[in-house]
Biopython code that builds the backbone (N, CA, C, O; Angstrom):
import numpy as np
from Bio.PDB.StructureBuilder import StructureBuilder

atoms = [
    (1, "MET", "N", (7.474, -42.512, -22.440)),
    (1, "MET", "CA", (7.844, -42.769, -23.788)),
    (1, "MET", "C", (7.283, -44.090, -24.321)),
    (1, "MET", "O", (6.978, -45.053, -23.618)),
    (2, "ILE", "N", (7.183, -44.008, -25.702)),
    (2, "ILE", "CA", (6.603, -45.221, -26.350)),
    (2, "ILE", "C", (7.627, -46.128, -26.787)),
    (2, "ILE", "O", (8.589, -45.667, -27.402)),
    (3, "ALA", "N", (7.543, -47.393, -26.543)),
    (3, "ALA", "CA", (8.476, -48.379, -26.787)),
    (3, "ALA", "C", (8.290, -49.156, -28.081)),
    (3, "ALA", "O", (7.271, -49.843, -28.026)),
    (4, "LEU", "N", (8.957, -49.265, -29.236)),
    (4, "LEU", "CA", (8.503, -49.917, -30.170)),
    (4, "LEU", "C", (9.128, -51.350, -29.920)),
    (4, "LEU", "O", (10.157, -51.500, -29.262)),
    (5, "PRO", "N", (8.361, -52.479, -30.546)),
    (5, "PRO", "CA", (8.760, -53.877, -30.352)),
    (5, "PRO", "C", (10.052, -54.253, -31.128)),
    (5, "PRO", "O", (10.376, -53.580, -32.106)),
    (6, "ALA", "N", (10.684, -55.150, -30.780)),
    (6, "ALA", "CA", (12.010, -55.486, -31.218)),
    (6, "ALA", "C", (12.150, -55.907, -32.587)),
    (6, "ALA", "O", (13.230, -55.762, -33.159)),
    (7, "PHE", "N", (11.018, -56.484, -33.241)),
    (7, "PHE", "CA", (10.840, -56.815, -34.734)),
    (7, "PHE", "C", (11.260, -55.593, -35.464)),
    (7, "PHE", "O", (12.094, -55.685, -36.365)),
    (8, "LEU", "N", (10.765, -54.519, -35.149)),
    (8, "LEU", "CA", (10.962, -53.227, -35.968)),
    (8, "LEU", "C", (12.468, -52.833, -35.881)),
    (8, "LEU", "O", (12.672, -51.854, -36.599)),
    (9, "PHE", "N", (13.465, -53.219, -35.314)),
    (9, "PHE", "CA", (14.710, -52.958, -35.154)),
    (9, "PHE", "C", (15.461, -52.932, -36.289)),
    (9, "PHE", "O", (15.954, -51.859, -36.636)),
    (10, "PHE", "N", (15.666, -54.071, -37.031)),
    (10, "PHE", "CA", (16.300, -54.262, -38.349)),
    (10, "PHE", "C", (15.864, -53.612, -39.373)),
    (10, "PHE", "O", (16.674, -53.093, -40.139)),
    (11, "PRO", "N", (14.307, -53.499, -39.617)),
    (11, "PRO", "CA", (14.027, -52.827, -40.870)),
    (11, "PRO", "C", (14.365, -51.266, -40.771)),
    (11, "PRO", "O", (14.737, -50.595, -41.734)),
    (12, "LEU", "N", (14.166, -50.735, -39.340)),
    (12, "LEU", "CA", (14.582, -49.307, -39.300)),
    (12, "LEU", "C", (15.855, -49.155, -39.239)),
    (12, "LEU", "O", (16.280, -48.024, -39.477)),
    (13, "LEU", "N", (16.747, -50.149, -38.932)),
    (13, "LEU", "CA", (18.258, -50.044, -39.031)),
    (13, "LEU", "C", (18.611, -49.907, -40.535)),
    (13, "LEU", "O", (19.439, -49.126, -41.002)),
    (14, "ILE", "N", (17.919, -50.712, -41.151)),
    (14, "ILE", "CA", (18.277, -50.561, -42.818)),
    (14, "ILE", "C", (17.828, -49.247, -43.469)),
    (14, "ILE", "O", (18.524, -48.708, -44.329)),
    (15, "VAL", "N", (16.605, -48.708, -43.036)),
    (15, "VAL", "CA", (16.366, -47.500, -43.438)),
    (15, "VAL", "C", (17.236, -46.139, -43.004)),
    (15, "VAL", "O", (17.376, -45.086, -43.626)),
    (16, "PHE", "N", (17.741, -46.526, -41.777)),
    (16, "PHE", "CA", (18.598, -45.512, -41.209)),
    (16, "PHE", "C", (19.921, -45.365, -42.010)),
    (16, "PHE", "O", (20.352, -44.296, -42.442)),
    (17, "PHE", "N", (20.562, -46.698, -42.165)),
    (17, "PHE", "CA", (21.661, -46.719, -43.021)),
    (17, "PHE", "C", (21.530, -46.316, -44.517)),
    (17, "PHE", "O", (22.489, -45.829, -45.117)),
    (18, "ILE", "N", (20.435, -46.509, -45.054)),
    (18, "ILE", "CA", (20.032, -45.985, -46.529)),
    (18, "ILE", "C", (19.993, -44.662, -46.535)),
    (18, "ILE", "O", (20.639, -44.019, -47.363)),
    (19, "SER", "N", (19.134, -44.018, -45.494)),
    (19, "SER", "CA", (19.182, -42.526, -45.439)),
    (19, "SER", "C", (20.160, -41.881, -45.157)),
    (19, "SER", "O", (20.264, -40.723, -45.561)),
    (20, "ALA", "N", (21.183, -42.509, -44.344)),
    (20, "ALA", "CA", (22.479, -41.869, -43.966)),
    (20, "ALA", "C", (23.235, -41.802, -45.100)),
    (20, "ALA", "O", (23.768, -40.721, -45.351)),
    (21, "ALA", "N", (23.432, -42.930, -46.002)),
    (21, "ALA", "CA", (24.367, -42.863, -47.224)),
    (21, "ALA", "C", (23.692, -41.920, -48.491)),
    (21, "ALA", "O", (24.417, -41.368, -49.319)),
    (22, "ALA", "N", (22.322, -41.826, -48.515)),
    (22, "ALA", "CA", (21.710, -40.843, -49.504)),
    (22, "ALA", "C", (21.909, -39.574, -48.790)),
    (22, "ALA", "O", (22.022, -38.693, -49.642)),
    (23, "LEU", "N", (21.987, -39.173, -47.807)),
    (23, "LEU", "CA", (22.132, -37.866, -47.201)),
    (23, "LEU", "C", (23.710, -37.294, -47.565)),
    (23, "LEU", "O", (24.028, -36.187, -48.000)),
    (24, "VAL", "N", (24.412, -38.250, -47.285)),
    (24, "VAL", "CA", (26.020, -37.908, -47.772)),
    (24, "VAL", "C", (26.098, -37.625, -49.173)),
    (24, "VAL", "O", (26.586, -36.621, -49.692)),
    (25, "TYR", "N", (25.529, -38.680, -49.773)),
    (25, "TYR", "CA", (25.449, -38.448, -51.463)),
    (25, "TYR", "C", (24.837, -37.087, -51.946)),
    (25, "TYR", "O", (25.372, -36.472, -52.868)),
    (26, "LEU", "N", (23.791, -36.653, -51.362)),
    (26, "LEU", "CA", (23.115, -35.593, -51.766)),
    (26, "LEU", "C", (23.664, -34.387, -51.360)),
    (26, "LEU", "O", (23.515, -33.386, -52.061)),
    (27, "VAL", "N", (24.353, -34.351, -50.195)),
    (27, "VAL", "CA", (24.993, -32.987, -49.697)),
    (27, "VAL", "C", (26.491, -32.826, -50.647)),
    (27, "VAL", "O", (26.943, -31.739, -51.007)),
    (28, "LEU", "N", (27.037, -34.000, -50.907)),
    (28, "LEU", "CA", (28.086, -33.895, -51.942)),
    (28, "LEU", "C", (27.799, -33.585, -53.324)),
    (28, "LEU", "O", (28.641, -33.151, -54.110)),
    (29, "LEU", "N", (26.634, -33.810, -53.591)),
    (29, "LEU", "CA", (26.250, -33.663, -55.104)),
    (29, "LEU", "C", (25.839, -32.179, -55.235)),
    (29, "LEU", "O", (25.929, -31.658, -56.346)),
    (30, "GLN", "N", (25.376, -31.431, -54.134)),
    (30, "GLN", "CA", (25.101, -29.973, -54.423)),
    (30, "GLN", "C", (26.497, -29.079, -54.625)),
    (30, "GLN", "O", (27.577, -29.313, -54.084)),
    (31, "GLU", "N", (26.227, -28.138, -55.425)),
    (31, "GLU", "CA", (27.294, -27.122, -55.794)),
    (31, "GLU", "C", (27.523, -26.149, -54.545)),
    (31, "GLU", "O", (26.606, -25.690, -53.865)),
    (32, "PRO", "N", (28.886, -25.904, -54.347)),
    (32, "PRO", "CA", (29.297, -25.203, -53.219)),
    (32, "PRO", "C", (28.898, -23.708, -53.726)),
    (32, "PRO", "O", (28.699, -23.300, -54.870)),
    (33, "LYS", "N", (28.850, -23.005, -52.419)),
    (33, "LYS", "CA", (28.669, -21.501, -52.748)),
    (33, "LYS", "C", (29.976, -20.966, -53.206)),
    (33, "LYS", "O", (30.997, -21.647, -53.307)),
    (34, "GLN", "N", (29.877, -19.698, -53.477)),
    (34, "GLN", "CA", (31.086, -18.912, -54.262)),
    (34, "GLN", "C", (32.341, -18.780, -53.447)),
    (34, "GLN", "O", (33.436, -19.015, -53.958)),
    (35, "GLY", "N", (32.232, -18.468, -52.386)),
    (35, "GLY", "CA", (33.440, -18.076, -51.406)),
    (35, "GLY", "C", (33.803, -19.007, -50.500)),
    (35, "GLY", "O", (34.987, -19.049, -50.166)),
    (36, "GLY", "N", (32.758, -20.022, -49.874)),
    (36, "GLY", "CA", (32.967, -20.793, -48.866)),
    (36, "GLY", "C", (33.322, -20.263, -47.563)),
    (36, "GLY", "O", (33.120, -19.074, -47.316)),
    (37, "LEU", "N", (33.811, -21.014, -46.746)),
    (37, "LEU", "CA", (34.008, -20.482, -45.206)),
    (37, "LEU", "C", (34.990, -19.293, -45.131)),
    (37, "LEU", "O", (34.832, -18.464, -44.236)),
    (38, "SER", "N", (36.028, -19.161, -46.050)),
    (38, "SER", "CA", (37.191, -18.098, -45.777)),
    (38, "SER", "C", (36.549, -16.751, -46.155)),
    (38, "SER", "O", (36.926, -15.764, -45.524)),
    (39, "THR", "N", (35.550, -16.592, -47.187)),
    (39, "THR", "CA", (34.879, -15.327, -47.334)),
    (39, "THR", "C", (33.906, -14.972, -46.339)),
    (39, "THR", "O", (33.766, -13.780, -46.066)),
    (40, "SER", "N", (33.289, -15.754, -45.821)),
    (40, "SER", "CA", (32.178, -15.485, -44.805)),
    (40, "SER", "C", (32.749, -15.110, -43.525)),
    (40, "SER", "O", (32.083, -14.425, -42.748)),
    (41, "LEU", "N", (34.085, -15.549, -43.195)),
    (41, "LEU", "CA", (34.734, -15.118, -41.920)),
    (41, "LEU", "C", (35.421, -13.761, -42.075)),
    (41, "LEU", "O", (35.872, -13.249, -41.051)),
    (42, "GLY", "N", (35.524, -13.257, -42.994)),
    (42, "GLY", "CA", (36.419, -12.101, -43.122)),
    (42, "GLY", "C", (36.869, -11.626, -44.289)),
    (42, "GLY", "O", (37.597, -10.635, -44.324)),
    (43, "GLY", "N", (36.466, -12.313, -45.435)),
    (43, "GLY", "CA", (36.710, -11.823, -46.759)),
    (43, "GLY", "C", (35.835, -10.797, -47.101)),
    (43, "GLY", "O", (35.452, -9.965, -46.279)),
    (44, "GLY", "N", (35.440, -10.814, -48.470)),
    (44, "GLY", "CA", (34.422, -9.719, -48.984)),
    (44, "GLY", "C", (33.057, -10.058, -48.834)),
    (44, "GLY", "O", (32.222, -9.170, -49.000)),
    (45, "GLY", "N", (32.658, -11.351, -48.509)),
    (45, "GLY", "CA", (31.380, -11.680, -48.504)),
    (45, "GLY", "C", (30.530, -11.899, -47.216)),
    (45, "GLY", "O", (30.027, -12.966, -46.864)),
    (46, "GLY", "N", (30.461, -10.755, -46.606)),
    (46, "GLY", "CA", (29.628, -10.888, -45.219)),
    (46, "GLY", "C", (28.106, -11.159, -45.400)),
    (46, "GLY", "O", (27.454, -11.840, -44.608)),
    (47, "SER", "N", (27.643, -10.618, -46.414)),
    (47, "SER", "CA", (26.240, -10.769, -46.675)),
    (47, "SER", "C", (25.899, -12.326, -47.245)),
    (47, "SER", "O", (24.722, -12.660, -47.384)),
    (48, "GLU", "N", (26.729, -13.025, -47.487)),
    (48, "GLU", "CA", (26.379, -14.273, -47.839)),
    (48, "GLU", "C", (25.809, -15.209, -46.852)),
    (48, "GLU", "O", (24.955, -16.071, -47.057)),
    (49, "MET", "N", (26.422, -14.903, -45.725)),
    (49, "MET", "CA", (26.018, -15.788, -44.518)),
    (49, "MET", "C", (24.405, -15.666, -44.401)),
    (49, "MET", "O", (23.723, -16.671, -44.201)),
    (50, "LEU", "N", (23.909, -14.540, -44.520)),
    (50, "LEU", "CA", (22.605, -14.411, -44.286)),
    (50, "LEU", "C", (21.632, -14.966, -45.407)),
    (50, "LEU", "O", (20.454, -15.247, -45.185)),
    (51, "ASN", "N", (22.194, -15.080, -46.515)),
    (51, "ASN", "CA", (21.462, -15.677, -47.601)),
    (51, "ASN", "C", (21.485, -17.278, -47.533)),
    (51, "ASN", "O", (22.370, -17.860, -48.160)),
    (52, "ALA", "N", (20.735, -17.864, -46.946)),
    (52, "ALA", "CA", (20.645, -19.092, -46.535)),
    (52, "ALA", "C", (19.670, -19.854, -47.738)),
    (52, "ALA", "O", (19.886, -21.024, -48.052)),
    (53, "ARG", "N", (18.786, -19.201, -48.247)),
    (53, "ARG", "CA", (17.847, -19.580, -49.307)),
    (53, "ARG", "C", (18.195, -19.462, -50.698)),
    (53, "ARG", "O", (17.313, -19.277, -51.536)),
    (54, "GLY", "N", (19.534, -19.564, -51.043)),
    (54, "GLY", "CA", (19.898, -19.262, -52.318)),
    (54, "GLY", "C", (19.496, -20.334, -53.302)),
    (54, "GLY", "O", (19.196, -19.974, -54.441)),
    (55, "GLN", "N", (19.460, -21.608, -52.985)),
    (55, "GLN", "CA", (19.108, -22.647, -53.883)),
    (55, "GLN", "C", (17.652, -22.978, -53.483)),
    (55, "GLN", "O", (17.379, -23.011, -52.283)),
    (56, "THR", "N", (16.740, -23.214, -54.368)),
    (56, "THR", "CA", (15.279, -23.674, -54.081)),
    (56, "THR", "C", (15.059, -24.815, -54.966)),
    (56, "THR", "O", (13.898, -25.175, -55.159)),
    (57, "GLY", "N", (15.968, -25.391, -55.494)),
    (57, "GLY", "CA", (15.658, -26.502, -56.311)),
    (57, "GLY", "C", (15.235, -27.767, -55.708)),
    (57, "GLY", "O", (15.208, -27.926, -54.488)),
    (58, "GLY", "N", (14.837, -28.852, -56.723)),
    (58, "GLY", "CA", (14.426, -30.084, -56.219)),
    (58, "GLY", "C", (15.616, -30.800, -55.292)),
    (58, "GLY", "O", (15.330, -31.440, -54.280)),
    (59, "LEU", "N", (16.929, -30.624, -55.742)),
    (59, "LEU", "CA", (17.860, -31.505, -54.973)),
    (59, "LEU", "C", (17.974, -30.987, -53.319)),
    (59, "LEU", "O", (18.072, -31.754, -52.362)),
    (60, "VAL", "N", (17.936, -29.522, -53.254)),
    (60, "VAL", "CA", (17.785, -28.839, -51.789)),
    (60, "VAL", "C", (16.546, -29.509, -51.054)),
    (60, "VAL", "O", (16.667, -29.917, -49.899)),
    (61, "ARG", "N", (15.478, -29.601, -51.679)),
    (61, "ARG", "CA", (14.362, -30.169, -51.132)),
    (61, "ARG", "C", (14.330, -31.713, -50.659)),
    (61, "ARG", "O", (13.714, -32.144, -49.684)),
    (62, "LEU", "N", (15.064, -32.395, -51.491)),
    (62, "LEU", "CA", (15.162, -33.899, -51.365)),
    (62, "LEU", "C", (16.218, -33.971, -50.267)),
    (62, "LEU", "O", (16.005, -34.741, -49.330)),
    (63, "THR", "N", (17.181, -33.346, -50.287)),
    (63, "THR", "CA", (18.128, -33.340, -49.014)),
    (63, "THR", "C", (17.499, -32.976, -47.648)),
    (63, "THR", "O", (17.769, -33.481, -46.558)),
    (64, "LEU", "N", (16.621, -32.014, -47.917)),
    (64, "LEU", "CA", (15.745, -31.628, -46.540)),
    (64, "LEU", "C", (14.904, -32.740, -46.112)),
    (64, "LEU", "O", (14.653, -32.998, -44.935)),
    (65, "TYR", "N", (14.458, -33.422, -47.185)),
    (65, "TYR", "CA", (13.438, -34.536, -46.573)),
    (65, "TYR", "C", (14.124, -35.822, -46.309)),
    (65, "TYR", "O", (13.565, -36.651, -45.591)),
    (66, "THR", "N", (15.295, -36.061, -46.830)),
    (66, "THR", "CA", (16.362, -37.269, -46.682)),
    (66, "THR", "C", (16.790, -36.907, -45.117)),
    (66, "THR", "O", (16.803, -37.789, -44.259)),
    (67, "GLY", "N", (17.085, -35.741, -44.872)),
    (67, "GLY", "CA", (17.783, -35.500, -43.365)),
    (67, "GLY", "C", (16.514, -35.523, -42.565)),
    (67, "GLY", "O", (16.723, -36.180, -41.545)),
    (68, "ALA", "N", (15.211, -35.046, -42.613)),
    (68, "ALA", "CA", (14.263, -35.448, -41.796)),
    (68, "ALA", "C", (13.688, -36.986, -41.450)),
    (68, "ALA", "O", (13.063, -37.378, -40.464)),
    (69, "THR", "N", (14.100, -37.633, -42.529)),
    (69, "THR", "CA", (13.849, -38.948, -42.404)),
    (69, "THR", "C", (14.776, -39.623, -41.663)),
    (69, "THR", "O", (14.421, -40.580, -40.974)),
    (70, "PHE", "N", (16.091, -39.207, -41.711)),
    (70, "PHE", "CA", (17.318, -39.703, -41.040)),
    (70, "PHE", "C", (17.086, -39.343, -39.494)),
    (70, "PHE", "O", (17.425, -40.178, -38.655)),
    (71, "LEU", "N", (16.534, -38.159, -39.102)),
    (71, "LEU", "CA", (16.414, -37.755, -37.703)),
    (71, "LEU", "C", (15.134, -38.460, -37.244)),
    (71, "LEU", "O", (15.121, -38.814, -36.065)),
    (72, "PHE", "N", (14.142, -38.696, -37.933)),
    (72, "PHE", "CA", (12.863, -39.443, -37.248)),
    (72, "PHE", "C", (13.379, -40.768, -37.285)),
    (72, "PHE", "O", (13.267, -41.275, -36.169)),
    (73, "VAL", "N", (13.952, -41.613, -38.198)),
    (73, "VAL", "CA", (14.414, -42.742, -37.932)),
    (73, "VAL", "C", (15.274, -43.076, -36.756)),
    (73, "VAL", "O", (15.141, -44.112, -36.104)),
    (74, "ALA", "N", (16.128, -42.184, -36.526)),
    (74, "ALA", "CA", (17.114, -42.237, -35.430)),
    (74, "ALA", "C", (16.241, -41.931, -34.135)),
    (74, "ALA", "O", (16.586, -42.484, -33.090)),
    (75, "PHE", "N", (15.326, -41.235, -34.130)),
    (75, "PHE", "CA", (14.385, -41.148, -32.883)),
    (75, "PHE", "C", (13.695, -42.382, -32.689)),
    (75, "PHE", "O", (13.637, -42.893, -31.570)),
    (76, "LEU", "N", (13.156, -42.909, -33.719)),
    (76, "LEU", "CA", (12.296, -44.167, -33.667)),
    (76, "LEU", "C", (13.321, -45.394, -33.155)),
    (76, "LEU", "O", (12.858, -46.268, -32.422)),
    (77, "LEU", "N", (14.693, -45.430, -33.553)),
    (77, "LEU", "CA", (15.717, -46.402, -33.085)),
    (77, "LEU", "C", (15.927, -46.262, -31.693)),
    (77, "LEU", "O", (16.082, -47.281, -31.020)),
    (78, "SER", "N", (15.953, -45.201, -31.194)),
    (78, "SER", "CA", (16.364, -44.839, -29.802)),
    (78, "SER", "C", (15.092, -45.392, -28.807)),
    (78, "SER", "O", (15.300, -45.544, -27.603)),
    (79, "THR", "N", (13.818, -45.668, -29.382)),
    (79, "THR", "CA", (12.763, -46.057, -28.561)),
    (79, "THR", "C", (12.431, -47.447, -28.827)),
    (79, "THR", "O", (11.343, -47.826, -28.395)),
    (80, "VAL", "N", (13.191, -48.318, -29.483)),
    (80, "VAL", "CA", (13.169, -49.757, -29.647)),
    (80, "VAL", "C", (13.439, -50.357, -28.413)),
    (80, "VAL", "O", (14.400, -49.939, -27.766)),
    (81, "LYS", "N", (12.704, -51.328, -27.954)),
    (81, "LYS", "CA", (12.862, -52.005, -26.704)),
    (81, "LYS", "C", (13.403, -53.437, -27.024)),
    (81, "LYS", "O", (12.585, -54.330, -27.243)),
    (82, "LEU", "N", (14.712, -53.688, -27.059)),
    (82, "LEU", "CA", (15.167, -55.003, -27.210)),
    (82, "LEU", "C", (15.158, -55.912, -26.136)),
    (82, "LEU", "O", (15.564, -57.063, -26.298)),
]
sb = StructureBuilder()
sb.init_structure("model")
sb.init_model(0)
sb.init_chain("A")
sb.init_seg("    ")
for serial, (resi, resn, name, xyz) in enumerate(atoms, 1):
    if name == "N":
        sb.init_residue(resn, " ", resi, " ")
    sb.init_atom(name, np.array(xyz, "f"), 0.0, 1.0, " ", f" {name:<3s}", serial, name[0])
structure = sb.get_structure()
């Protein structure tokens, strides 16, 4: 495993917290589906669970990139050698 130097810990930690806050904000900003969990578990909307690509706007794409950044920085933080 590659170990990153210790001077990268704090800049990566700042990026990690910013991406975590942005991810929470972007997820809460998106509009919910019609029925939510109750309709997909037994109500009238069984086909809604299979329709994962309902929204294809820029907000969903930005959320995806922010989540990928969050996971990548979390991986990098796990390799920092203090």
